[in-house]
C-alpha positions in Angstrom: -38.9 238.2 -89.1 -42.2 238.4 -87.3 -45.6 237.2 -88.8 -47.6 239.8 -86.9 -49.6 242.1 -89.1 -50.2 244.4 -85.9 -48.4 244.4 -82.9 -49.2 246.7 -79.8 -47.0 246.7 -76.7 -48.2 248.8 -73.8 -50.1 250.9 -75.6 -51.8 253.8 -73.4 -53.9 256.8 -74.2 -55.0 259.2 -71.8 -57.7 262.1 -71.7 -56.8 264.1 -68.5 -56.7 261.6 -65.6 -58.7 258.9 -67.7 -57.0 256.0 -69.3 -59.1 255.2 -72.2 -56.4 252.8 -73.4 -54.5 251.5 -70.6 -51.3 249.1 -71.2 -53.1 247.5 -74.5 -50.9 244.5 -76.1 -51.9 242.9 -79.0 -50.2 240.5 -81.6 -52.4 239.7 -84.6 -50.7 237.6 -87.4 -51.1 238.2 -91.0 -54.6 237.1 -92.6 -56.6 236.8 -89.4 -59.9 238.9 -88.4 -59.7 240.1 -84.9 -63.2 241.4 -83.3 -62.5 244.0 -80.5 -65.4 243.8 -78.5 -66.4 245.7 -75.2 -69.1 248.0 -73.9 -69.3 251.7 -74.8 -66.6 253.3 -73.0 -64.0 250.4 -72.7 -61.6 252.0 -75.0 -61.8 249.9 -78.2 -62.5 252.7 -80.7 -59.8 254.8 -79.3 -57.3 251.8 -79.6 -58.4 251.4 -83.1 -57.6 255.3 -83.7 -54.1 254.9 -82.0 -53.4 252.0 -84.4 -54.7 254.2 -87.4 -52.7 257.2 -86.5 -55.6 259.4 -85.6 -54.6 259.6 -82.2 -51.0 259.7 -80.6 -50.3 257.3 -77.8 -49.0 258.4 -74.4 -47.2 255.4 -73.9 -46.3 252.2 -75.8 -45.8 251.2 -79.2 -47.4 250.1 -82.5 -46.1 248.5 -85.3 -47.7 247.5 -88.6 -46.3 245.0 -91.0 -43.3 245.0 -89.1 -42.6 248.5 -89.1 -42.7 250.8 -86.4 -45.3 253.5 -86.7 -45.9 254.8 -83.0 -43.5 254.9 -80.2 -41.2 257.0 -78.4 -40.0 259.9 -80.8 -41.7 258.1 -83.7 -45.3 258.9 -85.0 -45.9 258.2 -88.7 -49.2 259.9 -90.2 -52.1 257.7 -91.0 -51.5 258.0 -94.7 -48.3 256.4 -94.5 -49.3 253.5 -92.2 -50.6 251.2 -94.9 -53.9 250.9 -93.1 -57.3 250.9 -94.5 -60.2 252.2 -92.5 -63.8 251.6 -92.7 -65.9 254.3 -90.8 -69.3 253.7 -88.9 -71.0 256.1 -91.3 -68.9 255.0 -94.4 -67.6 258.6 -95.0 -67.9 258.2 -98.8 -67.3 261.4 -100.6 -70.8 262.4 -101.7 -69.7 264.4 -104.9 -67.8 261.5 -106.3 -68.9 258.6 -108.1 -68.6 255.1 -106.9 -65.5 254.4 -109.1 -63.6 257.8 -108.0 -64.3 257.0 -104.4 -62.6 253.6 -104.7 -60.0 255.0 -106.8 -59.1 257.7 -104.3 -56.4 256.0 -102.5 -54.9 254.3 -105.5 -51.7 256.0 -106.6 -52.2 257.6 -110.0 -51.2 255.9 -113.0 -52.6 254.4 -116.1 -54.2 251.4 -114.3 -55.9 253.4 -111.8 -59.3 252.8 -113.1 -59.0 249.3 -114.0 -57.6 248.7 -110.3 -60.9 250.4 -108.9 -63.1 248.3 -111.2 -61.2 245.3 -110.2 -61.8 245.8 -106.4 -65.6 246.8 -107.2 -66.0 243.4 -108.8 -64.4 241.7 -105.7 -66.9 243.4 -103.5 -70.0 242.5 -105.9 -70.5 246.1 -107.3 -69.2 245.6 -110.8 -70.9 247.9 -113.2 -71.8 250.6 -110.4 -68.8 252.8 -111.1 -70.8 255.8 -112.3 -73.5 255.7 -109.7 -73.2 258.4 -106.9 -73.3 257.2 -103.1 -76.9 258.5 -102.6 -78.1 256.0 -105.2 -77.1 253.1 -103.5 -78.6 251.2 -100.5 -77.0 251.2 -97.3 -75.6 247.5 -97.8 -74.0 248.6 -101.2 -72.4 252.0 -99.5 -71.0 249.7 -96.9 -69.3 247.5 -99.6 -68.1 250.9 -101.4 -66.4 252.0 -98.2 -64.8 248.4 -97.9 -63.6 248.7 -101.6 -62.0 251.9 -101.1 -60.2 250.8 -98.0 -59.0 247.4 -99.8 -58.0 249.3 -102.9 -54.4 250.4 -101.9 -53.8 246.8 -100.6 -53.0 247.9 -97.1 -51.4 246.0 -94.5 -54.4 245.8 -92.4 -58.2 247.0 -92.6 -59.7 248.6 -89.3 -63.4 248.7 -89.1 -65.1 250.8 -86.6 -68.9 249.6 -85.8 -69.3 249.3 -89.6 -72.9 247.7 -89.6 -74.4 249.7 -86.8 -76.2 251.8 -89.3 -78.1 249.0 -90.9 -81.3 247.3 -90.1 -81.2 243.8 -88.2 -81.8 241.7 -91.4 -79.6 243.7 -93.5 -76.7 243.8 -90.9 -76.7 239.9 -90.8 -76.5 239.9 -94.7 -73.9 242.5 -95.3 -71.7 241.3 -92.2 -71.5 237.7 -93.9 -70.7 239.3 -97.1 -68.0 241.5 -95.5 -66.4 238.4 -93.7 -66.2 236.4 -97.2 -64.6 239.7 -99.0 -62.1 239.6 -96.3 -61.3 236.2 -96.3 -61.1 236.1 -100.2 -58.9 239.0 -100.1 -56.5 237.3 -97.3 -56.6 240.7 -95.6 -55.9 241.0 -91.7 -58.6 243.2 -90.1 -59.5 244.4 -87.0 -63.2 245.1 -86.3 -64.8 247.0 -83.5 -68.1 246.2 -82.2 -70.2 246.0 -78.9 -72.5 243.1 -80.4 -71.4 239.9 -79.0 -73.2 237.8 -81.7 -71.3 239.9 -84.5 -68.0 239.5 -82.8 -68.6 235.7 -82.5 -69.5 235.5 -86.1 -66.9 237.6 -87.7 -63.7 237.0 -85.7 -61.0 234.5 -86.1 -60.1 235.9 -82.9 -62.0 237.8 -80.2 -60.6 240.2 -77.6 -62.6 241.3 -74.9 -62.0 244.8 -73.6 -62.9 246.5 -70.2 -61.9 249.8 -68.7 -59.1 250.0 -71.5 -57.7 246.9 -70.9 -57.8 243.3 -72.9 -59.5 240.7 -70.5 -58.9 238.0 -72.9 -58.2 237.1 -76.4 -58.9 233.6 -77.6 -60.9 231.8 -80.7 -64.6 232.7 -80.2 -65.5 229.0 -79.2 -62.9 229.0 -76.5 -63.7 232.6 -75.4 -67.3 231.8 -74.8 -67.0 228.5 -73.0 -63.7 229.1 -71.0 -63.9 232.8 -70.2 -61.1 233.6 -67.7 -63.0 236.4 -65.9 -66.8 237.0 -64.8 -66.6 240.3 -67.0 -65.8 238.3 -70.2 -68.4 235.5 -69.4 -71.1 237.9 -68.8 -70.2 240.0 -71.8 -70.3 237.3 -74.2 -74.0 236.3 -73.5 -76.1 235.4 -70.4 -73.9 233.7 -67.9 -75.3 232.6 -64.4 -72.9 232.1 -61.5 -74.0 229.4 -59.1 -72.2 228.3 -55.7 -70.4 225.2 -56.0 -68.1 223.0 -53.9 -65.4 220.4 -55.1 -66.6 216.9 -53.5 -65.6 213.4 -54.2 -68.2 212.9 -56.9 -67.2 216.2 -58.7 -68.3 219.7 -58.7 -71.6 219.9 -56.7 -74.3 222.6 -57.0 -77.8 222.7 -55.8 -79.2 221.5 -59.2 -76.6 218.8 -59.8 -73.1 217.5 -60.0 -70.7 217.3 -63.0 -67.3 215.7 -63.2 -64.4 217.6 -62.0 -61.0 217.8 -63.4 -57.6 217.5 -61.3 -56.3 220.6 -59.7 -58.8 221.4 -57.3 -58.8 220.1 -53.8 -62.0 218.5 -52.1 -63.9 221.1 -50.2 -62.8 224.0 -52.3 -65.7 226.5 -52.7 -66.3 228.7 -55.5 -69.0 229.4 -58.6 -69.4 227.4 -61.7 -70.5 229.5 -64.6 -73.2 228.2 -66.8 -75.2 229.2 -70.1 -78.8 229.1 -70.3 -78.3 225.8 -72.7 -76.6 223.9 -69.9 -79.7 224.0 -67.8 -82.9 221.5 -68.5 -86.2 221.9 -67.4 -89.1 219.5 -66.6 -92.6 220.1 -65.1 -93.0 219.0 -61.5 -95.9 219.6 -59.1 -93.7 220.2 -56.1 -90.6 222.0 -57.6 -87.7 222.6 -56.4 -87.6 225.5 -58.9 -90.2 227.8 -59.6 -90.6 230.0 -63.0 -90.0 233.6 -62.2 -90.3 235.0 -65.7 -90.6 233.9 -69.2 -89.2 235.7 -72.3 -90.2 234.2 -75.9 -87.8 234.7 -78.3 -89.3 233.2 -81.4 -87.3 229.7 -82.0 -86.8 229.6 -78.5 -88.0 230.5 -75.0 -85.9 231.8 -72.3 -86.9 230.8 -68.4 -85.7 232.6 -65.4 -86.0 230.1 -62.9 -85.9 230.7 -58.8 -84.3 228.2 -56.9 -84.9 227.3 -53.3 -81.8 228.8 -52.2 -82.9 232.3 -53.8 -80.4 231.9 -56.7 -81.7 232.6 -60.2 -80.8 230.5 -63.1 -81.7 231.0 -66.9 -82.6 228.0 -69.0 -83.1 228.0 -72.9 -86.0 225.7 -74.2 -86.7 225.3 -78.0 -90.1 226.6 -79.2 -91.4 223.1 -79.4 -90.9 222.2 -76.1 -93.8 222.2 -73.5 -94.5 225.7 -72.4 -94.3 226.9 -68.9 -95.8 229.8 -66.9 -94.7 231.9 -64.2 -95.1 230.5 -60.9 -95.2 227.0 -62.3 -92.9 224.3 -60.2 -90.2 222.8 -62.3 -87.3 220.2 -61.8 -84.3 221.9 -62.7 -81.3 220.1 -63.7 -77.5 221.2 -64.5 -76.7 219.0 -67.8 -74.1 220.6 -69.8 -72.6 217.7 -71.8 -69.2 219.8 -71.5 -66.8 221.0 -69.1 -68.0 224.2 -67.2 -65.7 226.9 -65.8 -65.1 226.9 -62.0 -64.2 230.1 -60.5 -62.7 229.4 -57.0 -63.3 231.8 -54.2 -60.0 233.4 -53.9 -59.5 234.3 -57.5 -63.2 235.0 -58.9 -62.6 238.6 -59.2 -63.6 240.8 -62.4 -60.1 241.0 -63.7 -58.6 237.6 -64.5 -60.8 235.6 -62.4 -60.4 232.0 -62.8 -58.5 230.3 -65.6 -60.0 228.4 -68.6 -58.1 225.3 -67.2 -60.2 225.4 -64.2 -63.1 223.7 -65.4 -65.4 220.9 -64.6 
């Protein structure tokens, strides 16, 4: 028997000539939290709605808990799919109390009220059963919506950008609470977001979507440090691509040489991907780099640096480091302290460009 909580095979959903979801594959094991990440219009919310049953796929299949719920000749309605849904606007019933909102999806019976109270206690809202939704803060409303989704004990919880209506400080607090609640409940969940930081924090796995397709699914650390495509690299944070050549000494760039792994012939050219924390700066009267722009971000400062070749790279410096000014000459060194992804010229396209094993 499969241990997949959610399995999608070749899932496709079209609107006219546009494929919002295009041959979408997913195999999510029970108890894991998947962050589905991508820009607006990439198809992530459509994929979620197809899994939930709010949209019917044009091709492919969906299995939830080992049961086929969508496929050729099969389309189980949302209420019979054993999924819990948390919407962007929470979608609480304004005329029902907190307790009745949570009890809504629980089968009728003598223990219904007790079950609702138990779930409310799980999300830290014990004693608020008689409150109305409008009497709660945004964070409390979010937890009520989560409690309502958890109450029927579904096979999977689907969350559609659930923190987008919260301010930055509250968002950080609530997402930590939600992750802890889902982990404590042992619930499988798919979480849609366009926020890279949120995806890396929330997900046991992160799936990056682009133009209806999944570019890569991996653990957050693996995805961040060894993206398989330029799109995945750039969408997960600031990424610079610097021309590089495989030499006898390793992987050579204009700001330094780093060791190269096997698999690349001497003379092979391509681009190395680097993050701002892979680059170090030091004041130097003659360069060779020059500070182009300075972005103060509180605990750290981001510098955009122009190299002699005309290439631009970014360097992240802690707030207590020496302050550099636009136009100032600097020494620029590539010192990552970990392998870097190398994209050979012949495979450095936007889809599947490079392989995480192609690292230096």
